[in-house]
KEROFI-324490 format. One line per 8 residues: number of its first residue (from 0); their letters; for each residue x, y, z of N, C-alpha, C. Coordinates in steps of 0.05 Angstrom, whole numbers, plus 5000, padded with zeros to 4 digits. Example, Ala and Ser with C-alpha at 12.3 -4.5 7.8 and 13.67 -1.06 7.14 Angstrom:
0) as) 5264:4886:5156:5246:4910:5156:5264:4934:5156 | 5257:4955:5142:5273:4979:5143:5258:5001:5157
This chain:
0) mgktvrnn) 5018:4974:4999:4998:4999:4998:5020:5025:5002 | 5039:5023:5017:5054:5045:5020:5071:5054:4990 | 5079:5031:4974:5089:5037:4951:5070:5048:4930 | 5044:5036:4933:5025:5047:4912:5016:5076:4917 | 5015:5085:4944:5012:5110:4947:5032:5129:4941 | 5056:5119:4944:5081:5134:4935:5082:5139:4904 | 5076:5117:4890:5074:5120:4861:5054:5141:4855 | 5029:5139:4864:5008:5154:4858:5018:5187:4864
8) vylilfcc) 5030:5191:4887:5042:5218:4892:5061:5226:4871 | 5079:5210:4863:5098:5215:4839:5082:5222:4815 | 5062:5207:4809:5045:5209:4784:5033:5238:4785 | 5019:5243:4808:5006:5268:4809:5026:5292:4808 | 5049:5291:4820:5071:5312:4822:5082:5316:4793 | 5089:5295:4778:5097:5297:4751:5075:5307:4733 | 5053:5300:4736:5032:5310:4718:5028:5341:4721 | 5036:5350:4745:5034:5382:4752:5057:5393:4737
16) iigavagg) 5079:5383:4739:5103:5392:4731:5102:5392:4698 | 5094:5369:4684:5088:5367:4660:5071:5387:4649 | 5050:5391:4662:5029:5412:4656:5042:5441:4657 | 5057:5445:4680:5068:5473:4679:5093:5475:4656 | 5108:5457:4648:5128:5458:4633:5114:5461:4602 | 5093:5443:4601:5080:5449:4573:5068:5475:4570 | 5060:5489:4590:5048:5517:4588:5070:5535:4581 | 5092:5533:4596:5118:5549:4588:5126:5546:4563
24) viwaflki) 5132:5518:4551:5142:5513:4524:5122:5526:4505 | 5096:5524:4507:5075:5534:4490:5075:5567:4487 | 5076:5577:4515:5081:5605:4513:5105:5616:4496 | 5129:5603:4506:5154:5612:4489:5151:5607:4461 | 5142:5585:4455:5141:5582:4422:5118:5603:4412 | 5098:5609:4422:5081:5627:4411:5092:5656:4410 | 5104:5662:4431:5118:5688:4432:5137:5694:4410 | 5155:5673:4406:5176:5676:4386:5161:5675:4362
32) mslgihfl) 5143:5660:4356:5125:5662:4333:5115:5688:4324 | 5102:5700:4348:5087:5726:4343:5110:5748:4337 | 5134:5744:4350:5155:5767:4344:5167:5765:4314 | 5169:5739:4305:5178:5731:4283:5158:5743:4258 | 5133:5739:4263:5114:5745:4245:5110:5777:4242 | 5113:5789:4263:5114:5817:4267:5137:5832:4248 | 5158:5819:4254:5182:5829:4239:5180:5822:4207 | 5172:5797:4201:5170:5788:4172:5147:5804:4157
40) wewlpany) 5121:5805:4169:5100:5816:4158:5092:5841:4166 | 5103:5852:4183:5095:5885:4187:5121:5904:4185 | 5140:5895:4201:5163:5914:4202:5178:5917:4176 | 5185:5893:4162:5195:5894:4135:5183:5907:4116 | 5156:5902:4112:5143:5915:4089:5136:5943:4095 | 5136:5952:4119:5133:5979:4127:5160:5998:4121 | 5184:5984:4121:5205:5999:4120:5222:5995:4095 | 5213:5974:4079:5227:5971:4051:5201:5966:4032
48) sipcytll) 5204:5976:4009:5187:5973:3987:5196:5949:3970 | 5184:5928:3973:5191:5904:3956:5171:5896:3938 | 5173:5893:3912:5151:5883:3897:5144:5853:3899 | 5120:5850:3896:5108:5823:3899:5118:5810:3930 | 5120:5826:3950:5133:5816:3969:5123:5789:3980 | 5096:5788:3984:5083:5762:3993:5088:5738:3979 | 5088:5739:3951:5099:5714:3936:5128:5712:3938 | 5141:5730:3937:5171:5728:3940:5180:5713:3966
56) vctvggvl) 5167:5723:3990:5174:5712:4015:5164:5684:4020 | 5139:5680:4008:5130:5653:4012:5145:5631:3994 | 5150:5638:3970:5167:5622:3953:5195:5617:3964 | 5209:5639:3971:5237:5634:3981:5234:5616:4010 | 5213:5624:4023:5211:5608:4047:5205:5579:4043 | 5189:5575:4026:5187:5547:4016:5210:5531:4008 | 5228:5546:3991:5256:5535:3985:5270:5529:4010 | 5270:5546:4030:5288:5543:4053:5275:5519:4072
64) igcfrrrf) 5247:5517:4074:5237:5495:4091:5242:5471:4076 | 5241:5469:4048:5246:5443:4035:5278:5435:4039 | 5295:5453:4041:5324:5447:4046:5326:5438:4076 | 5311:5449:4092:5311:5441:4126:5301:5410:4123 | 5279:5405:4113:5268:5384:4112:5285:5361:4099 | 5300:5368:4080:5316:5348:4065:5342:5342:4081 | 5350:5360:4096:5370:5352:4118:5363:5338:4143 | 5339:5343:4151:5333:5338:4179:5308:5315:4181
72) gdypeeld) 5293:5317:4157:5270:5297:4159:5243:5309:4155 | 5223:5295:4155:5196:5302:4146:5183:5310:4174 | 5189:5333:4180:5176:5345:4206:5162:5373:4203 | 5142:5379:4219:5133:5369:4244:5115:5346:4236 | 5111:5324:4252:5090:5302:4251:5062:5311:4259 | 5043:5306:4244:5016:5314:4252:5004:5302:4275 | 4985:5314:4287:4977:5300:4313:4966:5272:4313 | 4957:5268:4295:4944:5238:4289:4969:5219:4289
80) avmakvka) 4988:5227:4272:5016:5211:4270:5029:5208:4296 | 5029:5230:4313:5046:5229:4334:5030:5207:4355 | 5000:5211:4358:4992:5193:4375:4989:5161:4361 | 4986:5163:4338:4988:5134:4324:5020:5121:4331 | 5041:5138:4332:5068:5127:4336:5071:5115:4365 | 5060:5135:4382:5059:5127:4412:5045:5101:4414 | 5021:5097:4401:5006:5072:4406:5021:5048:4394 | 5033:5050:4372:5044:5029:4356:5075:5023:4371
88) ektfdysn) 5091:5042:4377:5115:5040:4387:5120:5040:4416 | 5099:5049:4430:5099:5054:4459:5122:5073:4468 | 5134:5090:4450:5153:5111:4458:5151:5132:4440 | 5169:5150:4438:5169:5172:4422:5199:5183:4419 | 5210:5185:4396:5237:5197:4394:5241:5225:4405 | 5255:5230:4425:5258:5257:4431:5285:5268:4430 | 5300:5258:4413:5328:5263:4407:5329:5290:4391 | 5306:5294:4377:5311:5321:4358:5291:5340:4364
96) mlvlllsa) 5287:5348:4390:5271:5367:4401:5276:5394:4385 | 5299:5405:4382:5302:5430:4366:5291:5429:4340 | 5297:5405:4327:5285:5402:4299:5257:5405:4301 | 5245:5392:4315:5214:5391:4320:5205:5419:4321 | 5218:5436:4341:5210:5460:4347:5212:5479:4320 | 5236:5479:4309:5241:5495:4288:5223:5486:4263 | 5218:5460:4257:5203:5454:4235:5174:5460:4239 | 5163:5464:4264:5139:5474:4271:5137:5507:4266
104) lfplllgs) 5160:5517:4275:5161:5547:4272:5160:5557:4247 | 5175:5549:4230:5181:5559:4202:5157:5564:4185 | 5137:5545:4180:5118:5551:4165:5097:5571:4177 | 5096:5571:4206:5077:5591:4218:5087:5619:4211 | 5114:5624:4212:5125:5647:4209:5121:5660:4179 | 5121:5636:4162:5114:5640:4133:5086:5648:4126 | 5069:5645:4145:5040:5653:4140:5023:5629:4127 | 5034:5605:4130:5020:5583:4123:4992:5580:4137
112) sigpeagl) 4975:5567:4121:4948:5567:4130:4944:5538:4152 | 4955:5542:4174:4958:5520:4193:4957:5530:4223 | 4958:5511:4240:4959:5516:4268:4982:5509:4282 | 4990:5514:4305:5016:5505:4319:5013:5478:4333 | 4989:5466:4331:4984:5444:4354:5000:5420:4345 | 5006:5417:4321:5022:5388:4310:5047:5392:4321 | 5062:5408:4314:5091:5409:4322:5092:5411:4356 | 5077:5424:4368:5081:5427:4398:5075:5400:4410
120) tgvivglc) 5054:5388:4397:5046:5364:4411:5069:5343:4410 | 5083:5340:4388:5106:5324:4387:5127:5333:4405 | 5130:5354:4413:5152:5363:4428:5146:5356:4460 | 5119:5361:4465:5110:5354:4493:5110:5324:4499 | 5100:5309:4477:5099:5279:4482:5130:5272:4483 | 5149:5283:4466:5174:5273:4473:5186:5281:4499 | 5181:5302:4506:5188:5314:4538:5178:5290:4556 | 5153:5283:4554:5141:5262:4572:5157:5237:4572
128) ywigdnls) 5165:5227:4547:5178:5203:4547:5209:5206:4554 | 5219:5230:4551:5247:5233:4564:5244:5231:4593 | 5225:5241:4606:5221:5237:4633:5217:5209:4643 | 5203:5194:4625:5202:5169:4635:5229:5149:4632 | 5240:5154:4610:5269:5142:4607:5290:5152:4623 | 5289:5173:4639:5309:5186:4654:5304:5186:4681 | 5279:5181:4691:5274:5178:4719:5259:5151:4722 | 5273:5132:4740:5261:5106:4742:5233:5104:4751
136) farqnake) 5226:5121:4772:5199:5117:4780:5178:5130:4760 | 5188:5142:4741:5168:5154:4723:5164:5137:4696 | 5182:5113:4695:5181:5099:4668:5157:5084:4667 | 5146:5072:4687:5121:5056:4686:5094:5071:4678 | 5096:5099:4681:5076:5117:4675:5078:5135:4648 | 5099:5127:4632:5106:5146:4610:5084:5148:4594 | 5067:5126:4584:5048:5130:4570:5026:5149:4579 | 5021:5145:4605:5001:5164:4618:5011:5192:4617
144) ysqvgvav) 5038:5200:4619:5049:5224:4617:5042:5236:4588 | 5045:5217:4571:5045:5229:4540:5016:5234:4533 | 4996:5221:4542:4970:5228:4542:4963:5252:4553 | 4972:5258:4579:4966:5279:4595:4979:5304:4577 | 5003:5301:4568:5018:5323:4552:5000:5330:4527 | 4990:5312:4513:4975:5318:4490:4951:5337:4498 | 4937:5325:4521:4910:5337:4531:4921:5367:4539 | 4940:5371:4553:4947:5400:4563:4955:5414:4539
152) tlgvlfrs) 4970:5407:4521:4978:5421:4496:4952:5429:4481 | 4937:5411:4474:4910:5423:4460:4894:5444:4478 | 4891:5431:4502:4875:5453:4522:4887:5481:4525 | 4913:5483:4526:4926:5509:4530:4923:5525:4502 | 4929:5512:4480:4928:5524:4456:4904:5538:4447 | 4881:5520:4454:4852:5531:4448:4839:5543:4470 | 4853:5546:4493:4840:5558:4517:4815:5542:4531 | 4816:5520:4524:4797:5503:4529:4805:5477:4542
160) plfgvfav) 4808:5474:4567:4823:5448:4581:4808:5428:4573 | 4783:5428:4574:4764:5405:4572:4764:5395:4542 | 4773:5411:4520:4776:5400:4495:4801:5380:4496 | 4822:5388:4507:4845:5371:4506:4836:5344:4519 | 4821:5342:4540:4809:5319:4555:4795:5300:4536 | 4772:5312:4526:4755:5299:4507:4767:5289:4482 | 4784:5307:4473:4798:5299:4448:4817:5273:4455 | 4827:5269:4475:4846:5246:4481:4828:5224:4486
168) eeenkdke) 4809:5228:4504:4787:5209:4511:4774:5193:4487 | 4763:5211:4471:4748:5202:4447:4769:5187:4429 | 4791:5195:4426:4813:5183:4411:4815:5156:4424 | 4815:5150:4447:4822:5126:4460:4802:5109:4464 | 4776:5114:4457:4752:5100:4461:4754:5074:4445 | 4750:5052:4458:4755:5022:4450:4784:5017:4442 | 4804:5034:4452:4831:5029:4449:4847:5035:4475 | 4841:5021:4494:4850:5027:4521:4881:5033:4522
176) iitlpatl) 4885:5057:4525:4914:5059:4528:4924:5067:4552 | 4908:5085:4569:4913:5091:4601:4900:5070:4613 | 4913:5058:4632:4904:5037:4648:4898:5044:4674 | 4900:5071:4680:4893:5080:4708:4864:5082:4714 | 4851:5082:4734:4823:5085:4744:4813:5109:4732 | 4789:5112:4721:4776:5132:4707:4777:5161:4723 | 4772:5157:4748:4773:5181:4770:4799:5192:4771 | 4819:5174:4773:4845:5184:4774:4852:5198:4749
184) kvflygla) 4845:5186:4723:4851:5199:4702:4841:5231:4701 | 4814:5230:4705:4805:5259:4705:4817:5279:4724 | 4826:5265:4747:4839:5283:4767:4866:5292:4755 | 4879:5273:4742:4906:5282:4731:4904:5301:4709 | 4885:5297:4689:4878:5315:4671:4878:5343:4682 | 4857:5347:4702:4852:5371:4714:4874:5384:4724 | 4892:5368:4741:4912:5384:4752:4934:5390:4732 | 4941:5376:4710:4958:5381:4689:4945:5406:4675
192) aaagtgcy) 4924:5405:4670:4907:5428:4653:4910:5456:4668 | 4907:5452:4694:4905:5476:4711:4934:5488:4712 | 4955:5469:4714:4982:5475:4714:4991:5488:4687 | 4986:5476:4668:4992:5488:4643:4979:5515:4635 | 4954:5514:4640:4938:5540:4635:4949:5564:4654 | 4954:5559:4677:4960:5577:4697:4988:5586:4694 | 5007:5570:4682:5036:5579:4672:5034:5596:4649 | 5018:5584:4628:5017:5600:4604:5003:5630:4609
200) mllsdifg) 4982:5634:4626:4971:5653:4631:4987:5673:4650 | 5004:5663:4667:5023:5684:4681:5042:5695:4664 | 5053:5675:4647:5076:5688:4629:5063:5708:4607 | 5038:5703:4600:5026:5720:4580:5021:5748:4594 | 5011:5747:4621:5008:5773:4635:5031:5789:4639 | 5053:5774:4644:5081:5789:4651:5091:5796:4625 | 5093:5783:4605:5110:5787:4580:5094:5790:4555 | 5065:5783:4559:5048:5788:4531:5044:5761:4521
208) aglgalps) 5024:5755:4510:5015:5733:4495:5024:5730:4466 | 5026:5708:4453:5035:5706:4430:5015:5697:4408 | 4993:5688:4421:4972:5680:4399:4944:5688:4410 | 4931:5702:4395:4904:5709:4405:4885:5683:4409 | 4863:5684:4429:4848:5665:4432:4823:5667:4410 | 4810:5645:4407:4784:5646:4392:4765:5669:4400 | 4755:5684:4384:4735:5704:4389:4714:5696:4410 | 4699:5712:4420:4675:5705:4437:4652:5721:4416
216) fpemepel) 4634:5705:4410:4611:5713:4395:4590:5723:4410 | 4576:5745:4403:4557:5756:4415:4534:5738:4424 | 4519:5744:4449:4497:5728:4459:4476:5734:4440 | 4462:5713:4437:4437:5715:4418:4415:5696:4427 | 4393:5701:4421:4369:5682:4430:4356:5669:4403 | 4363:5645:4400:4353:5629:4377:4320:5634:4372 | 4314:5637:4348:4286:5639:4338:4279:5619:4322 | 4248:5615:4316:4238:5595:4305:4254:5587:4278
224) wdylmlvv) 4257:5612:4261:4273:5607:4236:4299:5597:4235 | 4312:5602:4260:4340:5590:4263:4336:5558:4268 | 4319:5548:4282:4314:5520:4282:4306:5509:4260 | 4289:5519:4241:4283:5512:4216:4306:5510:4197 | 4323:5524:4197:4348:5526:4182:4367:5503:4195 | 4364:5494:4215:4385:5477:4227:4397:5454:4207 | 4377:5440:4195:4382:5420:4176:4400:5430:4151 | 4395:5453:4142:4410:5465:4123:4438:5473:4131
232) yillgcvl) 4440:5484:4153:4464:5489:4164:4484:5465:4168 | 4473:5440:4178:4487:5415:4185:4495:5407:4155 | 4481:5407:4138:4487:5394:4113:4510:5410:4097 | 4508:5440:4104:4531:5456:4092:4556:5451:4106 | 4555:5443:4133:4581:5435:4143:4593:5407:4132 | 4572:5393:4130:4579:5366:4118:4589:5367:4088 | 4583:5387:4073:4592:5394:4047:4620:5402:4050 | 4627:5420:4067:4654:5434:4071:4669:5411:4082
240) akfyflth) 4662:5391:4100:4677:5369:4109:4687:5353:4089 | 4665:5343:4068:4673:5327:4043:4691:5342:4026 | 4692:5368:4026:4707:5381:4007:4737:5383:4021 | 4737:5383:4048:4766:5380:4061:4776:5353:4055 | 4763:5333:4054:4773:5306:4051:4781:5303:4018 | 4765:5311:4004:4769:5311:3974:4795:5325:3966 | 4797:5350:3979:4821:5366:3970:4846:5355:3985 | 4843:5341:4009:4866:5330:4021:4877:5307:4004
248) laaekvlt) 4858:5287:3995:4867:5268:3975:4878:5277:3948 | 4868:5300:3938:4881:5311:3912:4903:5327:3916 | 4907:5340:3938:4934:5353:3944:4953:5332:3947 | 4947:5310:3966:4965:5288:3971:4976:5275:3945 | 4957:5270:3926:4964:5259:3902:4980:5273:3885 | 4976:5299:3881:4990:5318:3862:5017:5321:3873 | 5019:5328:3902:5045:5337:3913:5063:5321:3924 | 5053:5295:3933:5065:5274:3949:5093:5263:3927
256) glpvilke) 5083:5263:3903:5104:5251:3883:5131:5272:3876 | 5126:5294:3883:5147:5314:3876:5170:5312:3895 | 5192:5317:3888:5217:5313:3902:5218:5336:3925 | 5232:5329:3947:5233:5349:3966:5247:5374:3958 | 5245:5399:3967:5250:5425:3960:5229:5433:3936 | 5226:5419:3914:5210:5426:3892:5179:5427:3906 | 5178:5408:3923:5146:5406:3934:5140:5430:3952 | 5160:5438:3970:5154:5458:3987:5156:5484:3971
264) tvggaclg) 5175:5487:3951:5173:5512:3930:5145:5516:3921 | 5134:5496:3910:5108:5495:3898:5089:5503:3917 | 5089:5492:3942:5070:5499:3965:5070:5529:3970 | 5096:5538:3975:5102:5566:3982:5094:5588:3961 | 5096:5577:3937:5089:5594:3914:5053:5597:3911 | 5043:5574:3916:5013:5573:3920:5003:5590:3943 | 5016:5588:3966:5010:5606:3987:5016:5634:3982 | 5037:5643:3970:5039:5669:3964:5024:5680:3944
272) amgmlmpv) 5016:5666:3924:4996:5673:3903:4971:5678:3915 | 4958:5658:3930:4933:5663:3942:4932:5684:3962 | 4954:5688:3976:4959:5709:3997:4959:5738:3982 | 4969:5742:3960:4967:5767:3946:4940:5772:3935 | 4928:5749:3928:4899:5753:3917:4879:5761:3942 | 4882:5745:3964:4864:5748:3988:4879:5744:4013 | 4892:5763:4022:4908:5759:4047:4896:5746:4072 | 4871:5745:4071:4856:5735:4097:4859:5706:4094
280) lmfsgeda) 4868:5692:4072:4868:5664:4071:4896:5654:4086 | 4915:5671:4090:4939:5664:4101:4938:5663:4134 | 4955:5649:4147:4959:5646:4173:4934:5629:4187 | 4933:5622:4212:4919:5604:4219:4889:5615:4223 | 4882:5638:4224:4855:5648:4220:4843:5658:4247 | 4852:5657:4269:4837:5667:4295:4835:5693:4293 | 4855:5712:4284:4853:5740:4281:4832:5748:4265 | 4832:5737:4244:4813:5745:4218:4786:5736:4229
288) mgelaadc) 4786:5717:4245:4755:5708:4253:4743:5725:4278 | 4763:5739:4291:4755:5760:4311:4747:5783:4297 | 4762:5795:4273:4754:5815:4257:4727:5812:4245 | 4720:5786:4236:4695:5781:4225:4674:5780:4244 | 4680:5774:4269:4657:5772:4284:4652:5802:4297 | 4674:5819:4294:4671:5844:4303:4652:5865:4281 | 4655:5854:4256:4646:5870:4235:4642:5851:4213 | 4618:5837:4211:4609:5817:4198:4603:5828:4167
296) emyaplil) 4599:5854:4164:4591:5863:4139:4617:5869:4124 | 4639:5863:4127:4665:5871:4115:4667:5855:4086 | 4651:5832:4086:4653:5814:4061:4623:5810:4055 | 4621:5809:4027:4588:5800:4017:4590:5769:4021 | 4563:5763:4024:4561:5729:4031:4573:5713:4012 | 4573:5717:3987:4586:5698:3968:4617:5702:3970 | 4626:5722:3976:4657:5725:3983:4666:5710:4009 | 4647:5712:4025:4649:5691:4053:4650:5662:4046
304) aaiaflkv) 4631:5652:4027:4632:5627:4021:4658:5617:4003 | 4668:5636:3990:4692:5632:3972:4713:5630:3990 | 4715:5648:4009:4740:5648:4033:4738:5619:4045 | 4711:5609:4054:4714:5584:4066:4726:5562:4054 | 4718:5561:4030:4729:5536:4011:4756:5539:4005 | 4762:5565:3996:4793:5568:3988:4809:5561:4013 | 4801:5571:4037:4814:5565:4062:4817:5538:4067 | 4797:5520:4062:4803:5493:4067:4823:5482:4045
312) lltnvciq) 4818:5492:4018:4837:5485:3997:4867:5491:4005 | 4871:5514:4013:4899:5524:4020:4911:5510:4045 | 4895:5501:4065:4903:5488:4089:4913:5463:4077 | 4899:5447:4059:4911:5421:4051:4932:5424:4035 | 4935:5445:4021:4960:5448:3998:4982:5454:4018 | 4980:5467:4040:5004:5472:4055:5012:5448:4073 | 4994:5435:4079:4999:5410:4097:5013:5388:4076 | 5004:5385:4055:5013:5362:4036:5038:5371:4024
320) sglkgghf) 5046:5398:4021:5067:5405:4008:5092:5410:4029 | 5084:5402:4053:5107:5405:4070:5112:5433:4091 | 5092:5451:4085:5089:5473:4103:5067:5469:4124 | 5071:5449:4135:5050:5434:4153:5054:5443:4180 | 5028:5435:4194:5022:5440:4220:4996:5429:4226 | 4979:5442:4245:4953:5430:4252:4932:5444:4235 | 4908:5433:4235:4886:5443:4218:4860:5453:4233 | 4862:5452:4260:4840:5462:4276:4832:5492:4270
328) fpiifagv) 4852:5509:4276:4845:5536:4273:4835:5546:4246 | 4848:5536:4227:4838:5548:4195:4812:5532:4190 | 4808:5508:4200:4783:5495:4189:4760:5507:4209 | 4764:5518:4234:4743:5531:4249:4740:5559:4237 | 4757:5575:4222:4753:5599:4209:4741:5591:4186 | 4742:5570:4172:4727:5563:4148:4698:5561:4155 | 4696:5547:4175:4666:5538:4182:4652:5564:4190 | 4665:5581:4204:4650:5609:4213:4643:5624:4187
336) clgysaga) 4663:5627:4167:4659:5640:4143:4635:5628:4130 | 4631:5604:4123:4610:5592:4108:4584:5595:4124 | 4583:5594:4153:4562:5598:4168:4549:5628:4167 | 4570:5646:4167:4564:5675:4163:4550:5681:4137 | 4562:5667:4115:4553:5671:4089:4525:5658:4087 | 4520:5637:4097:4490:5623:4096:4474:5642:4111 | 4482:5650:4133:4463:5667:4151:4455:5694:4138 | 4475:5708:4128:4475:5731:4111:4454:5728:4087
344) mvfgysgg) 4455:5708:4074:4440:5702:4051:4413:5700:4056 | 4404:5686:4079:4377:5683:4086:4368:5705:4099 | 4380:5715:4123:4369:5739:4140:4382:5766:4135 | 4401:5767:4120:4415:5791:4118:4435:5791:4141 | 4446:5815:4140:4469:5817:4164:4456:5821:4192 | 4443:5802:4202:4430:5800:4230:4448:5783:4245 | 4459:5800:4267:4480:5785:4283:4472:5761:4295 | 4444:5760:4306:4438:5734:4321:4435:5710:4304
352) hmvfaaat) 4420:5715:4279:4420:5694:4259:4444:5683:4251 | 4465:5701:4244:4496:5695:4232:4508:5679:4254 | 4505:5682:4278:4520:5671:4303:4510:5640:4302 | 4482:5638:4305:4470:5612:4305:4481:5596:4278 | 4480:5609:4257:4489:5594:4231:4518:5587:4233 | 4532:5607:4244:4565:5601:4243:4570:5577:4264 | 4553:5575:4285:4560:5558:4307:4553:5527:4299 | 4529:5528:4285:4519:5501:4275:4535:5488:4250
360) vtasllgg) 4543:5511:4234:4560:5500:4209:4586:5489:4218 | 4599:5506:4236:4625:5498:4247:4623:5472:4261 | 4607:5467:4278:4602:5441:4293:4598:5420:4275 | 4583:5421:4254:4578:5401:4237:4605:5398:4220 | 4617:5416:4210:4642:5415:4198:4663:5399:4215 | 4669:5408:4238:4688:5395:4256:4677:5368:4265 | 4652:5363:4266:4646:5336:4274:4648:5316:4251 | 4647:5325:4227:4649:5310:4205:4679:5302:4201
368) imkkplav) 4698:5320:4208:4726:5317:4205:4738:5300:4226 | 4731:5309:4252:4745:5299:4276:4732:5271:4287 | 4703:5271:4280:4687:5248:4290:4689:5245:4321 | 4690:5269:4334:4692:5268:4366:4673:5293:4372 | 4643:5288:4370:4624:5306:4377:4629:5319:4406 | 4636:5305:4428:4640:5318:4453:4665:5340:4451 | 4687:5329:4440:4708:5347:4436:4702:5372:4425 | 4686:5369:4401:4679:5394:4386:4662:5408:4402
376) tvllflcf) 4643:5398:4419:4625:5418:4434:4641:5432:4456 | 4657:5422:4467:4672:5437:4487:4694:5454:4474 | 4705:5449:4452:4722:5468:4437:4705:5493:4433 | 4682:5492:4418:4668:5513:4411:4649:5528:4433 | 4647:5512:4458:4636:5524:4481:4645:5556:4488 | 4669:5555:4484:4679:5581:4497:4677:5604:4479 | 4676:5601:4455:4670:5622:4436:4641:5631:4429 | 4624:5610:4429:4596:5615:4422:4578:5614:4446
384) pvklflwi) 4556:5631:4447:4537:5631:4469:4530:5604:4481 | 4528:5609:4506:4519:5581:4522:4494:5571:4516 | 4474:5587:4509:4451:5580:4498:4447:5559:4473 | 4471:5562:4459:4477:5544:4435:4489:5516:4438 | 4494:5510:4465:4513:5489:4476:4494:5462:4462 | 4470:5459:4466:4454:5436:4458:4455:5435:4427 | 4451:5457:4413:4451:5456:4381:4476:5448:4370 | 4501:5462:4384:4524:5456:4379:4531:5424:4376
392) flaaaags) 4521:5410:4400:4528:5381:4403:4512:5368:4379 | 4484:5375:4377:4475:5361:4358:4480:5362:4329 | 4491:5387:4324:4502:5391:4297:4531:5373:4293 | 4547:5372:4315:4572:5361:4313:4567:5329:4312 | 4545:5317:4325:4539:5292:4323:4529:5283:4297 | 4511:5301:4287:4498:5299:4262:4519:5298:4239 | 4538:5319:4240:4560:5320:4222:4576:5295:4219 | 4583:5286:4247:4600:5259:4247:4584:5238:4234
400) mfcskltg) 4562:5233:4241:4547:5212:4228:4542:5215:4198 | 4533:5239:4187:4527:5239:4159:4553:5236:4142 | 4575:5249:4151:4602:5246:4139:4610:5220:4134 | 4605:5206:4157:4617:5175:4160:4598:5162:4140 | 4574:5165:4138:4556:5149:4118:4560:5156:4090 | 4567:5185:4084:4573:5192:4056:4599:5187:4043 | 4618:5181:4063:4644:5176:4056:4647:5155:4031 | 4632:5136:4034:4634:5113:4015:4624:5123:3987
408) lllpa) 4607:5143:3986:4594:5154:3961:4614:5167:3948 | 4634:5185:3964:4647:5209:3953:4676:5199:3947 | 4688:5182:3967:4714:5176:3971:4720:5145:3963 | 4744:5141:3952:4748:5110:3949:4752:5098:3975 | 4746:5072:3978:4750:5054:4001:4781:5056:4009
C-alpha cells in the first residue's frame, strides 16, 4: 500500500510539472512566433518597398523549408501521426527536439494556413518520454504522461482544457491506452490542465501573449427560423467537410510525388499567390475570425463562402506540400465564414441569426472531420453563446454521422 501511494504521489506531482512545463514551452513558442511574424510581415514591408513581397517571401521560404526537411527529415508530424506512433511503438523519439520546434515554427512564420498544435504536441510528448526514460519511478507511467501532455497542449492552445481531455479520451475509446482508474485519470488531467493554463496565463500577463484566443461571439436568442434552418446548416458543414477530405486526397496525390524542395517551393508559391489575391487566407485564422465577428459586413455573402472553401483548399495544399502543422484553427475559421455566408444570404446581416448559423455549420464541419462530437462541443463552447450548447452538440453529432455515411459515396475505400 505504501508503494502504491508513493507511486500515485509521484504520478500526480509529475503531471503537475508536465502541465507547467508544457504551458511554458507553448508560451515561449507562440511568443517567438508572434515576434517573427511581426518582423517579417509588418516591420519589413513597412520599412522597405519590395515588389510582390508576399509571393517572394512565401516562395523563398518554401525553398528554405524544403532544404531544412531534406537535411533533417519530414517534420513536424501531425497530431494523429504522433498519437499513432505512441500507440504502435510505445515510445516517441525525443532526440530531435530542436528540429521539431524549428520545423513547426518555420511554416507559421511564413503565413502558412495551419495551426501550431501539430509540432508542439510532438515536443511535449517527447518531453514526457524523456522523463520516463531518465527517471526510474516515472518509467512505468510514461504512456500516461504522454496522453496528459497531449491533452494539456490542446487545452492550452485553444484556451479550453476540456477540449484536450475529450479529444484524447474520444481518441482512446475502444483502444484502452491509459490503464489508470477513470477517476484518477480525470483528476490528473485537471491538475495538469490547471498547471499548464496557469503557467501560460502568468507568462502572458507578464510578457504578453503570442497567440490570440478564439473570439467570443455575441449572445443571441435563437428564433423559430433558426431552428428551421438547422438541417441546412448541418448539411453545409458536411459539404465543407467532404470538400476537406477530397482536397486532402487531391493535394496528396498531386504533391506527394514531387521531390523534396520542389514540393515545398510549389507550396510556398501557391501560398504566396493566394495570399496576394486574398490576404485573409493566410495564417491560422483566429485573428481574422475576430475581425469577422466584430464586423460581419466587411465581406459579401458569396465572398465569405469563397473564403471558406479556399481556406480549406489552401490548408490542405500547405500540409501536403510540407508547410505543415495543425488544421483546427483554419478549419474553424472556414466554418465560421461559411456559416456567416449562409446566415447573411437568408436573413441579411443580422447578428443573432448569423451567430447561430456560424456555430452549427462549424460544429457540423468539425464533427465530420474529427468524428468527436464531445470534443467539438467543448472546443466551441468558449466562443459561442451558452444557449447554443445543445445545438452545437447536435450539429457535431449529426455531422459526424452523416459524413461517415457519405464517405463511401464520395471517396474511394
